[in-house]
C-alpha positions in Angstrom: -0.2 0.1 0.0 2.8 2.3 0.7 4.8 1.6 -2.5 1.4 2.5 -4.2 1.2 5.8 -2.5 4.7 6.7 -3.3 4.2 5.7 -6.8 1.5 8.2 -7.0 3.4 11.0 -5.3 6.8 10.5 -7.3 7.3 13.0 -9.8 10.0 11.2 -11.9 9.5 8.1 -14.1 12.3 6.3 -12.3 10.8 6.9 -8.7 7.5 5.6 -9.9 9.2 2.3 -11.4 11.5 1.9 -8.2 8.4 2.1 -6.0 6.5 -0.2 -8.1 9.2 -2.9 -8.4 9.6 -2.7 -4.4 6.0 -3.1 -4.2 5.9 -6.2 -6.6 8.7 -7.8 -4.8 7.2 -7.4 -1.5 3.8 -8.9 -2.9 5.9 -11.8 -4.2 7.5 -12.4 -0.9 4.1 -12.3 0.7 2.8 -14.8 -1.7 5.7 -17.1 -1.1 5.1 -16.6 2.7 1.4 -17.5 2.5 2.3 -20.6 0.6 4.5 -21.7 3.6 7.7 -21.1 1.6 7.3 -23.9 -0.9 10.2 -24.1 -3.6 7.5 -23.9 -6.6 6.4 -20.7 -5.3 9.9 -19.1 -5.6 9.4 -19.1 -9.1 7.2 -16.0 -8.7 10.4 -14.1 -8.0 11.6 -14.8 -11.5 8.3 -13.8 -13.2 8.4 -10.3 -11.2 12.2 -9.7 -12.1 11.1 -10.4 -15.9 8.4 -7.8 -15.3 10.5 -5.4 -13.8 12.9 -5.9 -16.8 10.3 -4.4 -18.9 10.9 -1.0 -17.6 14.1 -1.0 -19.5 15.8 0.9 -16.6 18.7 -0.6 -14.8 18.1 1.1 -11.5 14.9 -0.6 -10.5 16.1 -4.0 -12.1 19.4 -3.7 -9.9 17.2 -2.9 -6.8 15.0 -5.9 -7.6 18.0 -8.5 -8.1 19.6 -7.0 -4.7 16.4 -7.5 -2.9 15.7 -11.0 -4.3 19.4 -11.9 -3.3 19.1 -10.3 0.1 15.7 -11.8 1.0 16.6 -15.4 2.0 19.2 -14.1 4.6 16.6 -11.6 6.0 14.2 -14.4 6.1 16.7 -16.5 8.2 17.2 -13.9 10.6 13.6 -13.4 11.4 13.4 -17.1 12.5 14.2 -20.7 11.5 11.4 -21.6 9.1 12.7 -23.9 6.7 11.8 -24.1 3.0 9.3 -26.6 2.3 9.5 -29.0 -1.1 6.6 -30.2 -2.7 7.0 -33.8 -2.8 4.9 -36.6 -1.8 1.0 -36.7 -1.7 0.7 -33.3 -0.6 2.3 -32.1 -4.0 -1.1 -32.9 -5.8 -3.0 -30.8 -3.7 -1.2 -27.6 -4.9 -1.6 -28.6 -8.6 
């Protein structure tokens, strides 16, 4: 929500694209966390980075890559919650 407000207030194209990029990455992180950290859901990060690449601006793209690289270590600092794999009979429940 905050990123949307900043995107509306920002006057430059770069400021709007950076705030929208951060908002997309935060929503991707929320999506992965809501799914319990399943490996399959982590591909959402790659989709978001591809969408950010459509801005054709290096600054939002670099910020996105850094946030995706830093995100796993930040999650580990918040608490020991292992990433789940989707194997076994549970896998078909999410298909």
